[in-house]
N, C-alpha and C positions, 0 to 999 in steps of 0.2 A: 109953464107947458107945450110938451114936445108936437108938434104937427107927425102925424105916419106920410109916409111918400103915398104917393094914392098909387092904386091899379094902372090906371089908363099911363102911368107916366111910366114906374113899373113895367108896362109896357111896354112906353116908348124904348128906350135902355133898353132894354132882352132885343129890339128891332136893333135897334141905334149898332149895337155890336154883335151884328149877325147871328145869335145862338155861340158868342166864344166867349170865353173868361178874355174880359182888356190888359191880363197883364202873357199869364205866361198862354194863349190861342189856348186856349183844352178846347174844342166844340161838347156843348152841352150835353148832344141827344146823344154821348163817348163815355161819360163819366162817371165816375159810381159815385159821387156825392152830390151834394147842392149850389144852387149858383142863390148871387145874393146881388142889390142894388146898395154901391158902397157907397159908401161918402169920402170921395178924394180927400178934401182938407177933411178932417175929421171936426165930426160935433165938435169934439170937446176943445177944438185947437178951432172952433166958431163957424164950422163949416155950415151951406143951408144944407136945403133939400132943391135946388133950385138943377134942373138938368144940364145948367155947367161944371152942377159940380160931382154928382153922381156916377158910374158906371158899374159893366157886367161887370164880378172876380166869380173866380172857384171860388168854393168853401175854406184850401189851402190859399191859396193868396191871398186869401180878405183875412184870414187868421194871421195868415205869415204880418202881412201888412199894420192889423189890428190899428194904431194910430198915427200914425209915421206919416211924416211927408220928409222925411230925408234919410237916408243912409248913406257909410262911408264905401265912397271910391277905393277899393282894392291896390287901384296900378299909382293912385296919387295920397294914396291912404288919406282921405278928405274928405266930411261932413258937405253929399252933395243935394238935392232937391232930388225926390224921386220919381220916373218918369209916369207921366201928367195926362192919359188918356184923352183930356179933351183938350191942352195948350200943340202932345207931342204925337210928332208921327211914329208912329211904330223901327215904322227902317228903318229914320233915321237914327234909330237906338236900337236899334237889334238886329242881331242877325241870322240865319238859323246856322248850325253846322255844314259843313257838307255835306250830312248825310239826312239832315234834320229830324233831329232825332234834340237837339241842347240848342242853348238859344245863348246867344255867345251878347253881351255888351259892347257897340264900340262906341258909348260916348260915356259922361263922366258920367252923367246919370243913371243911360243901361246897365252900365255895371254896377255900378249902386242896387239899381233894381233888384238882377235878376240874383243878385248877393243874401238882400235885405227881404223879400218871397220866396228864395231855392225854388227859381224860374225851373229847378234840372236835375226836380229832385226825382225818384229813382217812377215813384205806380208815375208815374206823366212822363218820362223817357219810355217804361216800360207801353204805356197805353200810346204815345207816339210811331212808336215801331210795329207797334199790330194796327194802326189807326194809316200809318207808309204805306206795308203792304198790300193794302186791299185799296191804297188812292183814295183816301180820305182824310190825309197829311202830308204837307201844313193848309189850313185855310188859305186861300185867294190870294183874301184880303192883305193875311201877312206875309206880302211875298213881292219885292223887292220889282217896283218898277208897275204898284199892282192902285 
């Protein structure tokens, strides 16, 4: 029998993520979709409900990730582990483009995650454009030196 993630744990994961998708940096308060507490290592691959295996993700990132743990690095054409928000620092795998609209992978895991989760989908870039204009993007904890 599958055990449900408790409301207390869901709230913890949301607060730990500072109300942002831990992959694309979308802010929950401005999203037009719901967010999920997702399994970094999917339950279908032996993942468990522990806080160390849970991430806060927008529906698009969660849907694109599905049960994947690996993706193709477009630079070296090799399968690599995707970015893991519990083990990896976002700033070590990603940069913002000069205009802060696009996520750029700077490591094999970062590049594979950008492609696999489609971190620069049109709707998200459009949202980033508007939020940047009003000083709401990027979230401070997704910047270098933070």
